[in-house]
C-alpha positions as CSV (number, residue, x, y, z in Angstrom):
1,M,-2.3,36.9,35.3
2,A,-1.5,33.2,34.3
3,N,1.4,32.4,32.2
4,L,-0.1,31.0,29.0
5,D,3.3,29.5,27.9
6,K,3.6,27.5,31.0
7,E,5.4,23.9,30.3
8,T,3.7,20.9,31.5
9,S,5.3,17.4,32.2
10,K,3.0,14.4,31.9
11,G,3.4,10.8,32.1
12,L,1.9,9.4,29.0
13,V,1.5,6.0,27.4
14,F,1.7,5.7,23.4
15,K,-0.7,3.2,22.1
16,Y,-2.7,2.7,19.0
17,G,-0.9,5.7,17.3
18,H,-2.2,7.9,20.1
19,F,-1.1,9.4,23.5
20,Y,-3.1,8.4,26.8
21,E,-3.0,9.7,30.2
22,D,-4.9,7.7,32.9
23,G,-6.6,5.6,30.2
24,K,-8.0,8.9,28.3
25,R,-6.6,9.7,25.0
26,I,-4.8,13.0,24.8
27,D,-4.9,15.1,21.7
28,L,-1.9,17.3,20.7
29,K,-2.1,20.6,18.3
30,D,-0.5,20.1,15.1
31,G,3.1,21.1,14.9
32,V,3.7,21.0,18.7
33,E,7.2,20.4,19.6
34,L,7.7,17.7,22.2
35,I,10.6,16.4,24.3
36,I,10.2,12.7,24.8
37,T,12.4,10.6,27.2
38,T,12.3,6.9,26.9
39,Q,14.9,3.9,26.6
40,D,16.6,3.8,23.2
41,K,15.0,0.4,22.3
42,N,11.4,2.1,22.4
43,F,12.3,4.2,19.3
44,E,11.6,2.4,16.0
45,S,12.3,3.1,12.2
46,S,9.2,4.2,10.4
47,N,7.8,2.0,7.9
48,I,7.2,3.3,4.4
49,I,3.3,4.0,4.3
50,G,1.5,1.8,1.8
51,L,4.0,-1.2,1.8
52,K,4.4,-4.2,4.0
53,E,6.9,-4.6,6.5
54,K,9.6,-5.8,4.2
55,Q,9.8,-2.5,2.8
56,T,10.1,-3.4,-0.7
57,M,7.8,-3.0,-3.8
58,P,6.2,-6.0,-5.2
59,T,7.2,-6.9,-8.8
60,L,5.3,-4.4,-11.0
61,R,3.1,-5.8,-13.8
62,D,3.3,-5.1,-17.4
63,K,0.4,-4.3,-19.8
64,K,0.1,-8.1,-20.9
65,E,0.4,-9.5,-17.2
66,I,-2.6,-7.5,-16.3
67,K,-4.6,-8.1,-19.6
68,D,-4.1,-11.8,-18.8
69,I,-5.7,-11.5,-15.2
70,L,-8.5,-9.4,-16.4
71,T,-9.3,-11.8,-19.2
72,K,-9.7,-14.7,-16.9
73,K,-12.4,-12.3,-14.7
74,K,-14.5,-12.6,-17.9
75,K,-15.5,-8.8,-17.5
76,P,-15.1,-6.4,-20.1
77,F,-12.1,-4.1,-19.6
78,F,-10.2,-1.4,-21.4
79,F,-6.7,0.3,-21.2
80,L,-6.5,3.9,-19.7
81,L,-3.1,5.0,-18.8
82,E,0.6,3.9,-19.2
83,P,2.7,3.9,-16.1
84,N,4.6,7.1,-15.3
85,N,1.6,9.1,-15.8
86,I,1.3,12.0,-13.2
87,L,-2.0,12.6,-11.7
88,E,-3.0,15.5,-9.4
89,F,-5.8,16.2,-6.9
90,T,-6.6,18.6,-4.1
91,I,-7.8,17.9,-0.6
92,T,-9.8,20.8,1.0
93,T,-10.4,20.9,4.7
94,S,-13.0,23.2,6.1
95,T,-15.1,24.1,9.0
96,K,-18.8,24.8,8.5
97,S,-18.0,28.5,7.8
98,K,-14.8,28.3,6.0
99,I,-12.0,26.5,4.0
100,T,-9.1,26.1,6.3
101,A,-6.5,24.4,4.0
102,K,-5.9,23.2,0.5
103,Y,-3.4,20.6,-0.4
104,T,-2.5,19.7,-3.7
105,F,-0.7,16.4,-4.5
106,K,0.9,14.6,-7.5
107,I,1.0,10.8,-7.7
108,E,2.6,8.5,-10.2
109,I,1.1,5.5,-11.6
110,L,3.7,2.6,-11.6
111,E,1.8,0.0,-13.6
112,P,-0.5,0.3,-16.6
113,L,-4.0,1.5,-15.4
114,F,-7.1,-0.4,-16.8
115,A,-10.8,-0.1,-16.0
116,V,-13.3,-3.0,-15.6
117,K,-16.9,-2.7,-16.7
118,L,-19.0,-4.1,-13.7
119,S,-22.4,-3.4,-15.1
120,E,-24.0,-0.9,-17.8
121,K,-23.8,1.9,-15.1
122,R,-20.7,0.8,-13.2
123,T,-17.0,1.1,-14.1
124,D,-14.3,0.5,-11.6
125,L,-10.6,1.0,-11.9
126,F,-8.5,-2.1,-11.7
127,D,-5.6,-1.9,-8.9
128,C,-2.4,-0.6,-10.2
129,W,0.6,0.5,-7.9
130,C,1.1,4.1,-7.6
131,K,3.0,6.6,-5.3
132,L,2.7,10.0,-4.0
133,V,5.7,12.1,-5.6
134,E,5.0,15.8,-4.6
135,C,2.9,18.1,-2.6
136,S,2.8,20.7,-5.3
137,S,0.8,23.3,-3.2
138,G,4.0,23.3,-0.8
139,N,2.2,23.3,2.5
140,V,3.2,19.9,3.9
141,Q,5.9,20.7,6.5
142,F,7.4,17.1,6.5
143,F,6.8,15.2,3.0
144,E,7.5,11.6,2.4
145,E,6.5,9.1,-0.4
146,I,3.4,7.0,0.2
147,Y,2.4,4.2,-1.8
148,G,-1.0,2.4,-2.8
149,K,-1.8,-0.7,-4.5
150,S,-4.6,1.4,-6.2
151,L,-5.6,5.0,-6.7
152,N,-8.3,4.6,-4.1
153,T,-6.1,3.1,-1.5
154,L,-3.1,5.8,-2.2
155,Y,-5.6,8.5,-1.8
156,K,-7.0,7.1,1.5
157,N,-3.4,6.6,2.7
158,I,-2.4,10.2,1.9
159,Y,-5.6,11.5,3.6
160,I,-5.1,9.6,6.6
161,Y,-1.4,10.2,6.9
162,Y,-1.6,14.1,6.3
163,L,-4.9,14.9,7.7
164,G,-5.4,12.4,10.4
165,I,-8.9,12.1,11.5
166,T,-9.9,15.7,10.3
167,G,-12.4,15.0,7.5
168,F,-13.6,12.1,5.3
169,S,-11.1,10.0,3.4
170,T,-13.5,8.2,1.2
171,S,-13.8,9.9,-2.2
172,N,-14.3,9.0,-5.9
173,V,-11.0,9.2,-7.6
174,H,-12.8,9.4,-10.8
175,D,-13.8,12.9,-10.2
176,R,-10.8,14.1,-8.0
177,M,-7.8,13.1,-9.9
178,T,-6.8,14.8,-13.0
179,V,-4.2,13.2,-15.4
180,L,-1.7,16.2,-16.1
181,M,-0.8,15.1,-19.6
182,E,-4.3,15.0,-20.7
183,D,-5.8,17.8,-18.4
184,K,-8.7,15.6,-17.9
185,T,-10.1,13.8,-15.0
186,I,-10.1,10.1,-14.9
187,K,-14.0,10.2,-15.3
188,E,-13.6,12.2,-18.6
189,I,-10.9,9.9,-19.7
190,L,-13.3,6.8,-18.9
191,L,-16.0,8.4,-20.9
192,M,-13.7,8.8,-23.9
193,V,-12.5,5.5,-24.1
194,K,-15.8,3.8,-23.6
195,K,-17.2,5.6,-26.7
């Protein structure tokens, strides 16, 4: 009978965030432990996800600065949330037959959040810096803060970082994110503010 736990040594190349053997991409099972042998100079510090290489946050804007920017755009706009509000959302992964995992994340808004009315039927959120602060479902083994210059960018960054290529990272944050202090989705708050 074959030994299912047999260890294998492979000569791989790491490129584009993937391992390759003889020009073909090699996928590894999630959670697998590896021993990597290479020169020290080939190991790099990780960048903070969502920030530029300098690793520093840009200067955060206050309500007046954002209002000035929006006024120049000559589109109707309205204020939604103060900085430091916590929003929560859940990402569900599944196969055709069953849900495989649920991840619930909390994010913090770092700048005032505004919405811009683009047409009678379309309202978009204006960019505001935000960051991932917690995986409240507790099922992420290695947690780290992730930043985004908008809620949509942060959602995409979280999805790609924690779920890789499993699933579909585009989603409307209006429906998915709940403002915890209000216990309402962003879409519900938009409807209240627009009345």
